[in-house]
C-alpha positions, 0 to 999 in steps of 0.5 A: 493475566489482567490487562494492566499486566498484557500492557506492562509487560509489553511496554517494559520488553519494548523499552529494550527490544523494540523500534526507535528509529523508524522515522514517523516516530520523530516527530510522530505527527498525525501526518506522518502516523498517517502516512506512515500506517497507509502505506504500512497496509500490504507493505513492510517495513523496510519497503516502506521506508524509503517511499515514507522518506521521498514522499515526505520530502515532496510533501512535506505536511498535510496542506503540500500533499492537498494542494500538489498535482493527482500525478506527483502524487502518483508519480511518488507512490509508484512501485508501491502497489494498491494505488487507490492508497495514494488516490485516497491519501490525495482525497483526504487531505484535500478534505481537511483543507476544505472541513478541518482547516488544513489538519486531520481531526482529533475526533475517532468518528471524523476521521474514520469518515476520511477515505482509506481510513478504517478503525485501525488508521483510524486508532493508529493515529490517535493512540500513536499522536495524541495518545488516546485509548482507542485500539488498533487491530492490523496484522500483526495484533491479529497475530499475537492476540489469535495466538495467546487467546488461541482464537480459531476460526478464519481470522479475516472473518467477521465473528473473528474480527470482531472478537479481536476487537473486543478483546484489544480495546479490552486491553488498552492501558489506562496511560502511555498509549503511544508506547503500547500501541507500537510495543504490540505491534513490533512484537507480532512483526519482529517476535510473533511472526508468521512463519518463524515466531520467536516463542522463547524471547516472547514476553507474553510467552508464558500464558500464549494458550497457542505456545500451550498447544503447540500449535502456534502456527495453526493461528491466525485461521486462515481460509484455504488457499486458493490457485492465482488466476493466471492472465494475459494482456499486450501492451503498445509500446509507441516511440516516437522519432523523437524518443517520446512515449505514448502513455494511456491514463487508466481508469481510477478503479482496476490495477494500476488505477489513476497511473499512466501506462502503455495502451493496452489489447487483450491479444495480439490483433487487437493490439495492431487494431489500436494501433491503426487507430493511433499512429500513421499508416507509415509507420513501420510493423511492430517488434514483439518484445521478450515477454515477463509476468508480473504477480499482484496479490490475486492474480499473476500477470503476463505481459506481452509487448510490442514496439511500434519504433519511430511511429508517428502518431494522428493529430487527433491523440494531442486532444484526448485527456486519457492518452498523451506522448511522454519525452524520457525527462516527462516519464521520471515524473509521471505515476507509472507502473513498476513492470512498466518502468522497467520495462521502458529502461530495458528498450533498445 
């Protein structure tokens, strides 16, 4: 099939069966497209929609995001995971205020220079918000192309990735870029799905090489699956007599980067030692709360909470930038990891 026919068939399918009511499509501004593309990295559409709407309500445009406190941005993001995405959004907005008059640049290379924006995100912003001829190669597009062209090999490898970009750019239509970009992403998300592709309704089925070979599910190729490592941690739940919770801000790098969380220790003995440095000797002995697990993309973490109730903190904590007391109403304003939020809600 020629590139014009490929694009035409996709667009015709999309007009009847594509998604036309996603919140970032109305209006399809650069800021809204950018925000949606960042949120949709590693995250499903239905999960993203309420976060997108809440985030947009709090930060309606790029200048609002740029001047917002970091804690407010992280709070709006809390629960979506991959928190470096939120930090990069914030940094990119601030950069745009200084260097691009408060707007996302329309130049491809200038977009790529912003924190958190790669080739596919830059292509999405320019093609959907400005109608420019730039390709998108996200997970959905990779799946469509590897199946349609029967491209073998690990789709995350540099060799296959390079091939996919070349193909994606060769298939770009001369016009209607916003519709085409949305169409190929929608096809991957709703028809050419990972586990149960609906090949009988696919507009590209007649020419799909993987379908002709009868091995659609073999594409895209992946690395052999590895077992998920198991890790454990102990969290110190220090609650004052007035109900305040002692929080510690995590480093920017690593899991829950930049969020406030509970102080951690590798085991119960270290937790006790940390508590000695944080609270007065008059505080009661800790209570072990039920352990629970939280699964990340690359490991499974078992969390053992230890509760020191009605405790009194040492005075120097008041002057520590990374450790602070937070009243119950303040907890709702800070960015806390989702499992920690759930733990605090279950407190007796």
